[in-house]
DOTIMI-44305 format. One line per 4 residues: their letters; for each residue x, y, z of N, C-alpha, C. Coordinates in pm, whole numbers, plus 50000, padded with zeros to 5 digits. Each point is the difference from the previous one (the first is absolute). Example, Ala and Ser with C-alpha at 12.3 -4.5 7.8 and 13.67 -1.06 7.14 Angstrom:
// DOTIMI-44305
AS	51319/49431/50780/49911/50119/50000/50090/50120/50000 | 49965/50105/49928/50082/50119/50006/49923/50109/50073
This chain:
// DOTIMI-44305
MNVE	62090/04547/91482/49969/49914/50114/49987/49855/49953 | 50066/49910/50070/49994/49858/49965/49880/49934/50068 | 49893/49984/49924/49879/49936/50053/50014/49849/49987 | 49990/49930/50112/50016/49854/50000/49867/49927/50016
LLAL	49906/50061/50074/49874/49932/50031/49880/50090/49970 | 49899/49940/49938/49873/50067/49977/49894/49928/50084 | 49946/50069/50100/49899/49941/50089/49862/50052/49958 | 49909/49908/49970/49872/50038/49941/49880/49947/50077
DYHG	49903/50088/50021/49867/49956/50044/49935/49931/49879 | 49897/49921/50024/49934/49933/49888/49869/50070/49959 | 49901/50001/50089/49869/50056/49965/50008/50152/49983 | 49966/50047/49882/50004/50143/49974/50138/50054/49970
TISD	50097/49909/49990/50136/50042/49965/50048/49920/49879 | 50031/49873/50019/50031/49916/49883/49872/49979/49920 | 49890/49976/50070/49873/49969/49934/49905/50119/50004 | 49899/49996/49913/49895/50100/50004/49865/49929/50007
RKSR	49903/50071/50053/49871/49938/50028/49906/50013/49880 | 49947/49887/49960/49902/49998/49892/49861/49980/50059 | 49905/49962/49918/49862/49981/50046/49989/49882/50097 | 49899/50007/50084/49967/49893/50098/50114/49972/50098
GLWT	50080/50102/50026/50104/49985/50101/50120/49919/49959 | 50011/49966/49872/50113/49920/49954/50124/50088/49981 | 50115/49944/50034/50127/50072/49983/50078/49936/49887 | 50049/50081/49908/50072/49946/49885/50134/50073/49983
VQQE	50094/49932/49938/50131/50057/49972/50016/50009/49849 | 50026/50119/49950/50014/50019/49857/50127/49931/49948 | 49993/49950/49878/50112/49927/49942/50126/50084/49993 | 49986/50129/49972/50118/50086/49990/50069/50015/50136
VIEA	49923/49985/50107/50059/50005/50134/50077/49872/50027 | 49942/49887/49961/50069/49870/50012/50133/50006/49924 | 49996/50051/49879/50121/50008/49918/50105/50091/50063 | 49956/50108/50064/50094/50090/50067/50067/49930/50119
LIKA	49922/49922/50075/50056/49925/50113/50099/49894/49953 | 49967/49933/49890/50093/49900/49943/50130/50067/49959 | 49990/50113/49935/50118/50075/49957/50085/50043/50119 | 49933/50044/50106/50071/50042/50121/50081/49886/50059
RKRG	49938/49883/50008/50070/49882/50054/50120/49964/49914 | 49982/50002/49870/50110/49965/49908/50118/50096/50014 | 49968/50124/50036/50105/50101/50016/50059/50000/50141 | 49957/49905/50083/50060/49985/50133/49933/50073/50114
LKIA	49884/50062/49975/49928/50069/50106/49923/49899/50084 | 50020/50005/50131/49927/49911/50090/49859/50054/50023 | 49903/49908/50010/49860/50040/50014/49938/49933/50121 | 49935/50081/50083/49925/49948/50115/49856/50047/49988
IITS	49906/49910/50022/49859/50037/50005/49956/49993/50145 | 49954/50114/50053/49961/50009/50140/49855/50050/50003 | 49908/49910/50033/49859/50031/49988/49923/49967/50129 | 49887/50066/50018/49920/49977/50121/49923/49869/49994
GTGK	49973/49950/49880/49919/49880/49985/50074/49872/50031 | 49927/49889/49991/50057/49869/50030/50071/49939/49879 | 49992/50067/49886/50067/49952/49880/49911/49925/49904 | 49876/49972/50041/49910/49921/49916/49963/50070/49870
TVPQ	49999/50133/50002/49959/50074/49880/50119/50040/49912 | 50120/49963/50041/50118/50032/49918/50025/49884/49904 | 49994/50024/49869/50022/49891/49903/50138/49937/50014 | 50007/49871/49971/50127/49929/50013/50107/50060/49909
KVKN	49959/50046/49882/50100/50058/49908/50063/50126/50057 | 49926/50071/50085/50054/50118/50067/50089/49958/50117 | 49953/49902/50077/50081/49949/50111/50136/49952/49952 | 50002/49936/49883/50124/49945/49947/50102/50107/49964
LAHI	49955/50123/49984/50090/50109/49963/50068/50065/50120 | 49954/49966/50120/50057/50058/50121/50109/49912/50058 | 50104/50063/50052/50105/49925/50071/49952/49960/50139 | 49908/50079/50054/49945/49971/50132/49857/50055/50006
LAFE	49913/49928/50069/49860/50041/50017/49974/50020/50149 | 49934/50110/50033/49964/50025/50139/49851/50031/50004 | 49922/49903/50047/49855/50014/50006/49956/50046/50139 | 49871/50023/50014/49939/50036/50128/50068/50121/50064
NGSV	50013/50106/49921/50061/50125/50045/50146/49980/50039 | 50062/49899/49939/50141/49975/50025/50029/49910/50117 | 49905/49912/50037/50020/49909/50113/50031/49857/49958 | 49969/49965/49875/50022/49864/49950/50087/50008/49874
FHYG	50121/49946/50010/50096/50011/49891/50014/49867/49925 | 50003/50007/49868/50030/49885/49915/50134/50029/49933 | 50099/49920/50038/50135/50026/49949/50080/49870/49998 | 50064/49974/49889/50086/49882/49989/49926/49869/50018
GKVY	49873/49997/49958/49922/49877/50012/49946/49974/50140 | 50016/50096/50090/49953/49984/50137/49906/50114/50038 | 49922/49978/50105/49909/50101/50052/50045/50039/50141 | 50017/50130/50022/50040/50052/50130/49887/50086/50055
VDKP	49961/49975/50124/49893/50078/50064/50060/50088/50108 | 49971/50129/49993/50054/50096/50096/49886/50051/50088 | 49997/49956/50125/49895/50044/50093/50054/49989/50142 | 49949/50081/50092/50048/49995/50139/49936/49885/50078
NGWD	50063/49964/50109/49942/49900/50090/49867/50049/50054 | 49904/49914/50004/49869/50036/50053/49902/50051/49896 | 50047/50018/49875/49911/50054/49898/49886/49905/49966 | 50025/49870/50006/49894/49903/49968/49884/50012/50098
SIRH	50029/50033/50123/49893/50018/50101/49914/50121/49967 | 50065/50106/49953/49927/50122/49962/49912/49971/49879 | 50053/49930/49902/49922/49963/49881/49878/49916/50042 | 50020/49912/50096/49892/49914/50047/49886/50084/50057
ILLN	50035/50103/50076/49898/50088/50058/49922/50070/49889 | 50072/50053/49901/49934/50073/49892/49914/49908/49913 | 50053/49883/49969/49927/49908/49913/49878/49939/50068 | 49996/50005/50131/49886/49948/50073/49903/50110/50044
SKLK	50023/50120/49947/49909/50110/50028/49887/49999/49897 | 49909/50095/50011/49885/50006/49909/50037/50058/49864 | 50119/50059/49989/50040/50062/49874/50040/49895/49896 | 49951/50017/49879/50033/49908/49892/50111/50061/49913
PKAV	50116/49938/49992/50110/50055/49921/49980/49980/49850 | 50066/50082/49921/50000/49984/49856/50100/49893/49957 | 50109/49988/50076/50103/49900/49970/50078/49970/50127 | 50047/49876/50010/50078/49957/50116/50128/49935/49950
GKVV	50113/50049/50047/50128/49943/49960/50067/49928/50115 | 50125/49966/49981/50076/49934/50107/50028/50096/50115 | 50005/50130/49967/50030/50102/50102/49890/50106/50005 | 49974/50067/49890/49906/50111/50001/49856/49956/49981
IIYG	49910/50088/50043/49857/49984/49975/49956/50129/49931 | 49922/49987/49895/49957/50117/49923/49849/50017/50011 | 49959/50123/50037/49858/50032/50017/49960/50113/49906 | 49871/50017/49982/49949/50115/49927/50018/50126/50083
AKVR	50017/50114/49935/50029/50125/50071/49886/50045/50091 | 49878/49956/49974/49884/50047/50077/49994/49946/50142 | 50076/49897/50032/49990/49939/50134/50107/50050/50095 | 50066/50109/49966/50111/50047/50083/49956/50025/50144
GELE	49885/50065/50019/49953/50028/50135/49980/49874/50081 | 49936/49899/49943/49978/49873/50067/50132/49930/50030 | 50093/50008/49905/50130/49937/50017/50076/50064/50116 | 49998/50133/50005/50070/50070/50108/49937/49971/50135
EILH	49870/49979/50001/49931/49965/50125/50047/49864/50053 | 50018/49904/49909/50049/49868/50039/50142/50010/50056 | 50084/50076/49932/50138/50017/50046/50004/50067/50137 | 49913/50099/50019/49994/50069/50130/49954/49906/50110
THGL	49897/49922/49972/49945/49907/50099/50104/49900/50048 | 50084/49954/49909/50100/49897/50035/50138/50059/50027 | 50010/50132/50001/50127/50065/50031/50110/49971/49898 | 49964/50005/49872/50093/49959/49895/50060/50115/49918
FDYV	49966/50123/50034/50047/50113/49919/50153/50009/49994 | 50068/49955/50102/50146/50007/50001/50065/49892/49914 | 49921/49906/49951/50056/49886/49927/49954/49993/49853 | 49900/50079/49966/49939/49990/49868/50014/50130/49922
RIVK	50031/49987/49873/50005/50115/49910/49889/49985/49897 | 49915/50103/49991/49895/50003/49898/50044/50097/49892 | 50016/49949/49879/50045/50085/49889/49891/50004/49894 | 49954/50119/49968/49901/50015/49894/50070/49985/49865
NINR	49940/49925/49911/50055/49982/49865/49884/50013/49901 | 49980/50121/49949/49889/50034/49912/49868/49971/50072 | 49932/49890/49971/49871/49970/50063/50007/49878/50092 | 50119/49972/50048/50020/49885/50089/50077/50042/50125
LIVA	49986/49921/50106/50077/50018/50122/50088/49878/50019 | 50128/50020/50010/50095/49891/50021/50033/49995/50148 | 49970/49890/50063/50032/49982/50141/50126/49914/50009 | 50105/50059/50055/50131/49935/50004/50066/50029/50134
PKGY	50107/49927/50033/50072/50030/50124/50057/50141/49997 | 49995/50068/50110/50054/50136/50008/50151/49996/49974 | 50046/50089/49916/50143/50002/49966/50035/49913/49882 | 49900/49930/49945/50021/49913/49885/49925/50061/49880
GKDR	50072/50031/49896/49939/50060/49882/50097/49995/49884 | 49972/50075/49897/50082/49995/49880/50139/50062/50021 | 50013/50087/50100/50131/50055/50032/50090/49890/50058 | 49946/49925/50093/50075/49888/50058/50029/49894/49893
ALKT	49901/49977/49913/50018/49902/49893/50114/50038/49907 | 50009/50128/49967/50106/50043/49909/50138/49983/50063 | 50009/50020/50130/50127/49975/50070/50038/49852/49990 | 49900/49912/50013/50025/49856/49989/50041/49963/49858
VRKL	49933/50059/49900/50034/49974/49860/50143/50044/49972 | 50036/50117/50048/50137/50051/49980/50104/49900/50054 | 49969/49944/50116/50093/49906/50062/50005/49867/49925 | 49883/49944/49967/49995/49870/49933/50065/50003/49862
LNVK	49981/50110/49927/50056/50011/49866/50138/50063/49999 | 50048/50035/50120/50134/50059/50014/50015/50124/49910 | 49902/50088/50010/49999/50121/49916/50096/50104/50056 | 50094/50042/49918/50097/50102/50037/49970/50134/49933
GAIV	49935/49994/49883/49969/50121/49926/49870/50064/50047 | 49952/50095/49921/49879/50074/50036/49874/49919/49975 | 49897/50031/50078/49870/49937/49987/49897/50103/49956 | 49927/49967/49895/49889/50082/49954/49871/49926/50032
AIGD	49905/50068/50061/49872/49938/50034/49885/50077/49935 | 49899/49925/49953/49881/50061/49939/49877/49941/50067 | 49907/50088/50041/49877/49954/50062/49894/50107/49998 | 49874/49958/50012/49889/50095/49984/49911/50018/50121
GEND	49996/49900/50091/49905/50003/50111/50061/50051/50129 | 49913/50024/50100/50046/50056/50127/50111/49916/50064 | 49990/49868/49989/50102/49915/50061/50134/50009/49928 | 50001/50056/49880/50126/50018/49927/50077/50123/50047
YYLL	49938/50081/50083/50069/50114/50060/50129/49953/50067 | 49990/49890/50075/50116/49948/50073/50104/49942/49906 | 49954/49941/49891/50091/49941/49901/50082/50109/49932 | 49934/50106/49955/50071/50108/49932/50094/50073/50094
READ	49959/50015/50124/50084/50070/50097/50129/49923/50030 | 49992/49867/49997/50116/49916/50030/50097/49992/49883 | 49949/50016/49877/50084/49988/49879/50092/50121/49984 | 50101/49983/49916/50088/50113/49968/49927/50101/49913
IGIA	49917/49948/49909/49916/50086/49916/49859/49943/50001 | 49903/50080/50042/49861/49957/50001/49924/50066/49887 | 49925/49920/49926/49927/50050/49884/49852/49964/50011 | 49915/50097/49970/49855/49979/50003/49944/50008/49859
PANA	49919/49901/49958/49932/50012/49871/49894/50108/50007 | 49948/50040/49886/49901/50109/49995/49875/49968/50081 | 49967/49871/50015/49879/49959/50072/50021/49985/50150 | 50119/50033/50051/50028/49983/50143/49918/50097/50084
VDEV	49974/49961/50124/49930/50088/50093/50091/50116/50039 | 49941/50108/50047/50077/50121/50032/50107/49975/50104 | 49971/49916/50099/50096/49971/50106/50129/49942/49944 | 49988/49915/49900/50119/49939/49938/50072/50101/49912
KEVA	49924/50079/49928/50063/50102/49914/50081/50100/50082 | 49955/50028/50122/50069/50096/50085/50139/49952/50042 | 50016/49869/50016/50129/49946/50044/50088/49958/49883 | 49943/49996/49879/50075/49955/49883/50105/50103/49956
NYIC	50112/49947/49950/50102/50087/49941/49962/50040/49858 | 49914/49918/49941/49963/50024/49860/49859/49946/49978 | 49917/50075/49926/49864/49957/49968/49988/49983/49849 | 49963/49881/49958/49981/49973/49857/49878/50074/49948
DKPD	50004/50036/49874/49881/50055/49938/49914/49890/49940 | 50046/49875/50016/49927/49884/49951/49958/49912/50118 | 49888/49928/49989/49952/49917/50110/50050/49856/49993 | 49981/49930/50112/50015/49854/50007/50129/49949/49933
GLCV	49983/49894/49920/50115/49936/49936/50074/50086/49901 | 49932/50097/49941/50066/50089/49906/50107/50084/50070 | 49975/50031/50126/50101/50068/50081/50119/49908/50023 | 49972/49873/50033/50107/49903/50021/50086/49988/49875
KEVI	49935/49991/49885/50073/49990/49873/50088/50122/49978 | 49946/50118/50025/50075/50124/49981/50122/50006/50091 | 49981/49960/50125/50111/50002/50096/50109/49902/49960 | 49960/49880/49957/50098/49901/49956/50082/50055/49883
EKIL	49932/50061/49904/50070/50055/49885/50101/50107/50042 | 49962/50085/50095/50090/50105/50046/50119/49944/50078 | 49973/49894/50080/50110/49937/50074/50100/49939/49903 | 49951/49927/49899/50089/49933/49906/50075/50100/49912
EGKL	49943/50118/49981/50066/50103/49921/50088/50091/50086 | 49998/49976/50132/50077/50084/50090/49946/50140/50014 | 49868/50016/49979/49941/50135/50000/49897/50017/50111 | 49997/49911/50098/49900/50012/50105/50018/50131/50076
LS	49890/50076/50009/49997/50128/50069/50092/50105/49939 | 50044/49977/49877/50087/50099/49935/49915/50104/49928
């Protein structure tokens, strides 16, 4: 199989979590990504966050970056925002509610998992359930436009990079379910949640970035899933 694009989640996939909530990328993973690029493999990073926690050296290794669950793209020196008409009004309602978000992006709002009931009550009160998608991602809730997620993002990446070959995607959290399902081959690291493992074509016996390194090595050797 001719693999042309590797689509990667960042938190818990490229990176692993150390003490005090810090996310780090092992040097051997960086070296594997550099090797992949040199060998012509295209790399996309598609993450739920706003990009603030992704080191610049990692960003530089990607051909395209898709932040905020795949709603904000950095490509070719430009930033593209993918959101439906009227979404800013919905964000305004949520941001002016009593709920305090963990992070606010250009499109998505991220909350702690414990406020789901309160969040759903706000959506019900304002009749917004048909317009909003709440995606659980480990211990966070990603509030995004309905129909907008990592699956839609991967379709956009395929188009922007003019990908004709196969796409391999790796992710660990609930929101990566859509990413793996959209890819030609979906791979879950050992630390992935059960929901993601169920949809994966292949499950690594290694976690986080070590899984990414292993997959890159197999792609470059032509032995992926062999």
